[in-house]
C-alpha positions as CSV (number, residue, x, y, z in Angstrom):
1,M,129.4,100.8,94.9
2,S,129.9,103.4,91.8
3,R,128.9,107.3,93.3
4,R,128.2,107.9,89.6
5,R,125.1,106.6,88.5
6,R,122.7,103.6,89.5
7,A,123.3,100.2,87.3
8,V,120.6,99.8,84.9
9,K,118.3,96.4,85.0
10,R,119.2,94.3,82.4
11,K,115.6,92.3,81.3
12,I,115.7,88.7,82.4
13,V,115.1,86.2,79.2
14,A,112.8,84.0,79.8
15,D,114.3,80.4,79.4
16,P,113.5,78.2,76.9
17,K,111.4,74.9,78.0
18,Y,108.6,76.8,80.1
19,A,108.9,80.5,78.9
20,S,109.6,81.4,82.6
21,T,111.7,84.3,84.1
22,L,111.9,82.5,87.3
23,V,113.5,79.2,85.7
24,A,115.6,81.1,84.0
25,R,116.4,82.9,87.3
26,L,117.1,79.5,89.2
27,V,119.8,78.6,86.4
28,S,121.5,81.8,86.5
29,I,122.3,81.3,90.0
30,L,122.9,77.5,89.9
31,M,125.2,78.2,87.2
32,L,129.2,77.5,87.7
33,E,131.8,79.2,85.7
34,G,129.5,80.0,83.0
35,K,128.6,76.8,82.1
36,K,125.0,77.0,81.7
37,S,123.7,74.3,79.8
38,I,124.7,72.1,82.4
39,A,122.9,74.6,84.6
40,Q,119.9,73.8,82.7
41,K,120.1,70.3,82.3
42,V,120.2,70.3,86.5
43,V,117.0,72.6,86.4
44,Y,115.1,71.0,84.2
45,S,115.5,67.6,85.6
46,A,115.0,68.6,89.0
47,M,111.4,70.0,87.0
48,D,111.1,66.8,85.8
49,N,111.5,65.3,88.9
50,L,108.9,67.8,90.9
51,G,106.3,66.6,88.1
52,E,106.6,62.7,88.8
53,K,106.1,63.6,92.5
54,N,103.3,65.3,92.5
55,P,101.6,64.8,89.4
56,S,98.4,66.7,90.5
57,N,100.4,70.4,90.0
58,S,102.7,71.4,87.9
59,P,106.4,71.7,88.0
60,L,106.4,75.4,87.6
61,D,103.7,75.7,90.2
62,L,105.3,74.3,92.7
63,L,108.2,76.3,92.3
64,Q,106.5,79.2,92.5
65,R,105.0,78.7,95.3
66,A,108.2,77.4,97.1
67,V,110.0,80.5,95.9
68,D,107.0,82.6,97.5
69,N,106.9,80.5,100.6
70,A,111.1,81.3,101.2
71,K,110.6,84.4,100.6
72,P,111.8,87.0,103.5
73,R,109.4,90.1,104.0
74,L,112.4,91.7,106.8
75,E,115.6,91.7,107.2
76,V,118.1,93.4,108.9
77,K,120.5,95.7,108.2
78,P,123.6,97.8,109.6
79,R,123.4,101.2,110.2
80,R,126.1,103.3,111.4
81,V,124.7,106.3,113.7
82,G,127.2,108.0,116.6
83,G,129.6,105.5,116.8
84,A,127.5,102.4,117.6
85,T,126.4,100.3,114.5
86,Y,123.0,99.0,114.8
87,Q,121.3,96.5,113.3
88,V,118.1,98.0,111.7
89,P,115.3,96.0,110.4
90,M,113.5,97.2,107.2
91,E,111.3,95.9,104.6
92,V,113.1,93.6,101.4
93,P,112.0,94.9,98.0
94,A,110.6,92.2,95.8
95,E,113.5,91.6,93.3
96,R,115.7,91.1,96.4
97,Q,112.8,88.8,97.8
98,Q,113.0,86.7,95.1
99,A,116.4,86.6,94.6
100,L,117.3,85.8,98.3
101,A,114.7,82.8,98.2
102,I,116.1,81.3,95.2
103,R,119.7,81.9,96.6
104,W,119.0,80.1,99.6
105,I,117.1,76.9,97.6
106,V,119.9,76.5,95.8
107,K,122.6,76.8,98.2
108,F,120.5,74.4,100.7
109,A,120.1,71.8,98.0
110,N,123.9,72.2,97.0
111,S,124.5,71.1,100.9
112,R,122.9,67.9,100.7
113,K,125.8,65.8,100.1
114,G,125.4,62.2,98.8
115,I,122.6,62.9,96.1
116,P,123.1,64.4,92.6
117,M,122.1,67.9,92.6
118,A,118.9,68.1,90.0
119,E,117.5,65.7,93.1
120,A,118.7,67.5,95.9
121,L,117.4,70.8,94.3
122,A,114.3,68.6,93.8
123,N,113.8,67.7,97.8
124,E,114.7,71.4,98.9
125,I,112.2,72.8,96.5
126,M,109.6,70.2,97.9
127,D,110.5,71.2,101.1
128,A,110.1,74.9,100.7
129,Y,106.9,73.9,98.8
130,Q,105.5,72.4,101.8
131,G,106.6,75.2,104.5
132,Q,109.3,73.2,105.8
133,G,113.4,72.7,105.3
134,A,116.3,74.9,105.4
135,S,115.5,77.5,103.1
136,I,112.4,78.5,105.7
137,R,114.2,78.1,108.8
138,R,116.7,80.6,107.1
139,R,113.7,82.9,106.3
140,D,112.8,82.6,109.9
141,E,116.2,83.4,111.1
142,V,116.1,86.6,109.1
143,H,112.5,87.3,110.2
144,K,113.5,86.7,113.8
145,M,116.4,88.8,114.1
146,A,114.4,92.0,112.7
147,Q,111.9,91.2,115.2
148,A,114.5,91.1,117.9
149,N,115.7,94.3,116.5
150,K,112.6,96.1,116.1
151,A,113.8,98.7,118.8
152,F,116.2,100.2,116.5
153,A,113.2,101.1,113.5
154,H,113.6,103.9,114.5
155,F,117.1,104.5,112.7
156,R,115.7,103.6,109.2
157,W,116.0,106.2,106.5
């Protein structure tokens, strides 16, 4: 981490099909080795798949609700105090909440083997929308860890 100055936050350009920055972030996180067009095809086919599975809601609303459900409110960060390292629970900033939620959804969709990535991503988004699935379990684990270390909250600064 540089000590000179803080990094400048770049504005995220909305994706062309849905005009959403959330979909653009999903594409960016899914992208491997700079192959954005392949990542876009996967995300768009997953969104089409979501639209077919749940025609009453728009795929963009499903994605937004899924990310909101997977967002962690608290997490633990290691703090070194007097030679000992404590796991201190801290509130998660909104940008990081969204980044973690999207990252977890993509990670657990990728870990579903035997099915195409677009279908796995659609299934993981649908599971997160319904409040179940691996990304929701991960959020609950993070919350449990923060709850267990609540005694060290006074080391927060």
